[in-house]
C-alpha positions in Angstrom: -3.4 -6.1 -1.7 -5.3 -4.8 1.3 -6.7 -1.3 1.3 -7.1 1.2 4.2 -10.2 3.3 4.2 -10.7 6.3 6.5 -14.3 7.3 7.2 -14.5 10.9 8.4 -16.8 13.9 8.7 -16.5 17.7 9.2 -19.2 17.6 11.9 -20.8 15.3 14.4 -24.1 13.7 13.7 -23.6 13.0 10.0 -23.7 9.2 10.5 -20.0 8.6 10.2 -19.9 5.5 12.4 -23.1 4.2 10.9 -21.5 4.5 7.5 -18.4 2.7 8.8 -20.4 -0.2 10.2 -22.7 -0.6 7.1 -20.0 -0.2 4.4 -17.9 -2.7 6.3 -20.8 -5.1 6.5 -21.5 -4.7 2.8 -17.8 -5.4 1.9 -17.8 -8.5 4.1 -21.0 -9.7 2.5 -19.2 -9.5 -0.9 -16.6 -11.9 0.5 -13.9 -9.4 1.5 -12.3 -10.0 4.9 -12.9 -6.7 6.6 -11.8 -5.1 9.8 -13.3 -1.9 11.4 -10.9 0.0 13.7 -12.9 2.4 16.0 -10.9 5.5 16.9 -13.5 7.7 18.7 -12.0 7.1 22.2 -14.5 7.4 25.0 -17.5 7.3 22.7 -17.5 3.8 21.4 -20.7 2.6 19.7 -19.7 0.2 17.0 -19.9 -2.8 19.3 -23.6 -2.0 19.8 -24.2 -1.3 16.1 -22.6 -4.5 15.1 -24.4 -6.6 17.7 -21.4 -7.7 19.8 -21.5 -5.5 22.9 -21.7 -8.5 25.2 -18.9 -10.3 23.3 -16.2 -7.7 23.3 -13.5 -8.6 25.9 -10.7 -6.2 24.9 -10.2 -2.9 23.1 -7.6 -0.8 21.4 -6.8 1.0 24.6 -5.3 -2.1 26.1 -3.2 -2.5 23.0 -2.0 1.1 23.1 -1.0 0.5 26.8 1.0 -2.5 25.8 -1.2 -5.0 27.7 -2.2 -7.1 24.7 -1.4 -7.6 21.0 -3.7 -6.2 18.4 -5.1 -9.6 17.3 -6.3 -10.2 20.9 -8.1 -6.8 20.7 -10.0 -8.0 17.6 -13.6 -9.4 17.9 -15.4 -11.4 15.3 -18.8 -10.0 14.3 -21.4 -12.7 14.2 -24.0 -11.2 11.8 -21.9 -11.8 8.7 -18.8 -13.8 7.7 -15.6 -12.0 7.2 -16.3 -9.0 9.5 -14.2 -8.1 12.6 -14.0 -5.1 14.9 -11.3 -3.5 17.1 -13.3 -1.4 19.6 -12.4 2.0 20.8 -11.4 2.3 24.5 -14.0 3.7 26.9 -11.2 5.9 28.4 -11.3 9.3 26.7 -7.9 10.2 28.2 -5.9 7.7 26.2 -4.2 9.6 23.4 -4.5 8.4 19.8 -0.8 7.6 19.1 -0.5 7.8 15.3 2.6 5.7 15.2 0.9 2.9 17.1 -2.2 3.1 14.9 0.0 2.9 11.8 1.5 -0.3 13.4 -2.0 -1.7 13.7 -2.8 -0.9 10.0 0.5 -2.5 8.8 0.0 -5.6 10.9 -3.6 -6.0 9.9 -2.8 -5.7 6.2 -1.5 -9.3 6.6 -4.8 -10.6 7.6 -7.6 -8.4 6.0 -8.6 -7.2 2.6 -10.1 -4.0 3.9 -9.3 -2.0 7.0 -11.9 0.7 7.8 -10.8 3.4 10.2 -13.8 5.1 11.9 -12.0 8.3 12.8 -12.4 10.5 15.9 -13.0 14.3 16.1 -10.6 16.4 14.1 -7.2 17.0 15.5 -3.5 16.6 14.6 -3.4 12.9 15.5 -6.5 12.2 13.3 -4.9 13.8 10.3 -1.8 11.7 10.8 -4.0 8.6 10.8 -6.1 9.7 7.8 -2.9 10.2 5.8 -2.3 6.4 6.0 -5.5 5.7 4.1 -5.7 4.9 0.4 -9.3 6.1 0.3 -11.1 8.7 2.4 -14.9 8.6 2.7 -16.2 12.0 3.6 -19.7 11.7 5.1 -22.1 14.7 5.1 -25.8 15.4 5.2 -27.5 17.7 2.8 -27.7 20.7 5.2 -25.7 23.9 4.9 -23.7 23.5 8.2 -22.6 20.0 7.5 -21.8 20.8 3.9 -19.7 23.8 4.8 -17.8 21.9 7.5 -17.2 19.0 5.1 -15.8 21.4 2.5 -13.4 22.9 5.1 -12.2 19.5 6.1 -11.8 18.3 2.5 -9.8 21.4 1.6 -7.5 20.9 4.6 -7.0 17.2 3.7 -6.0 18.2 0.2 -3.4 20.6 1.6 -2.1 17.5 3.5 -1.9 15.6 0.2 -4.9 13.4 1.1 -6.5 13.7 -2.3 -8.3 10.4 -2.9 -11.5 11.5 -1.3 -15.1 10.4 -2.0 -18.3 11.9 -0.8 -21.1 10.0 0.9 -24.3 12.1 1.2 -26.2 10.6 4.1 -29.8 10.9 5.5 -31.3 12.2 2.3 -35.1 12.6 2.6 -37.7 13.5 0.0 -38.7 16.3 2.5 -35.4 18.0 2.6 -36.3 21.1 0.6 -36.4 23.6 3.5 -35.0 27.0 3.8 -31.9 25.8 5.6 -31.5 22.7 3.5 -29.6 22.3 0.2 -32.3 21.1 -2.1 -30.0 20.1 -4.9 -27.6 17.2 -4.4 -25.5 18.6 -7.2 -25.1 21.7 -5.1 -23.8 19.5 -2.2 -21.2 17.9 -4.5 -20.2 21.3 -5.9 -19.9 22.8 -2.4 -17.7 20.0 -0.9 -15.8 19.6 -4.2 -15.1 15.9 -4.2 -16.5 13.0 -6.3 -19.6 11.3 -5.1 -19.5 7.6 -4.2 -23.0 7.2 -2.8 -26.3 8.7 -1.5 -27.9 7.0 1.5 -31.6 7.7 2.1 -33.1 8.6 5.4 -34.2 5.1 6.3 -35.7 4.2 9.7 -34.3 0.7 9.3 -30.8 2.2 9.6 -31.6 3.8 13.0 -33.6 0.8 14.4 -31.1 -1.9 13.3 -28.2 0.1 14.5 -29.7 0.4 18.0 -30.5 -3.3 18.1 -27.2 -4.5 16.5 -29.0 -6.1 13.7 -28.2 -6.2 10.0 -30.3 -4.1 7.6 -33.1 -5.8 5.7 -31.4 -6.6 2.3 -34.2 -4.9 0.3 -34.4 -1.6 2.2 -33.1 1.6 0.7 -30.2 1.9 3.2 -28.9 -1.6 2.5 -29.0 -1.1 -1.2 -27.2 2.2 -0.9 -24.4 0.7 1.3 -24.1 -2.3 -1.0 -23.7 0.0 -4.0 -20.9 2.0 -2.2 -19.1 -1.3 -1.4 -19.3 -2.4 -5.0 -17.9 0.9 -6.2 -15.0 0.6 -3.7 -14.3 -2.8 -5.3 -14.0 -1.0 -8.6 -17.4 -2.0 -10.1 -19.2 0.4 -12.4 -22.4 0.8 -10.4 -24.8 3.5 -11.7 -25.3 6.3 -9.2 -29.1 6.0 -8.7 -30.8 7.7 -5.8 -33.4 5.6 -4.1 -35.1 7.8 -1.5 -37.9 6.0 0.3 
């Protein structure tokens, strides 16, 4: 049975879209047919991160306007088998219609093992979309502002009965023990209040490969972290080791 995963964050700049792209790539590399649906309208970036910016012919905005069907809006990602993307529209004035997004999810369940929704900024329509997910990945970085905003969002989602949340702590560096940085990852988990599914190191490969649309080198810290997250999503018992390079 297919699974819908929403990737969200309480604040911009946490690496939410990067997490969506790389977790999806890792799931696809494990043989799972995976679709990423980009919902940050007007600010699309996943076509660049996944290396298909010159290949994309259609986007979800055309589907929402009734011009094409959702399969036509889907683009195959070349860098790995089993990976596909529905790009966000460049038009920021098209509303995210939760009912139409739900139609997308239900239709795509027939074709994909995993549907990853890269959510937009927080609003009522986004909460409606997140409620459709079986799993929510909350992305934060280990600084006080991001952690507080993540905790606020997590609490609100719990009120909305979105309880299957998992924490991804991103951009973790060995030099993060500053006065405005939470120096204890246990403190991050306690502050946000949801179980941890993975820790991603601050790895220059992630930034460079994302900008170039290239896959991560398989032996770098970032690739290992995303692969471990994907395996945990599949239900494997993977030890939560922290490999900070």
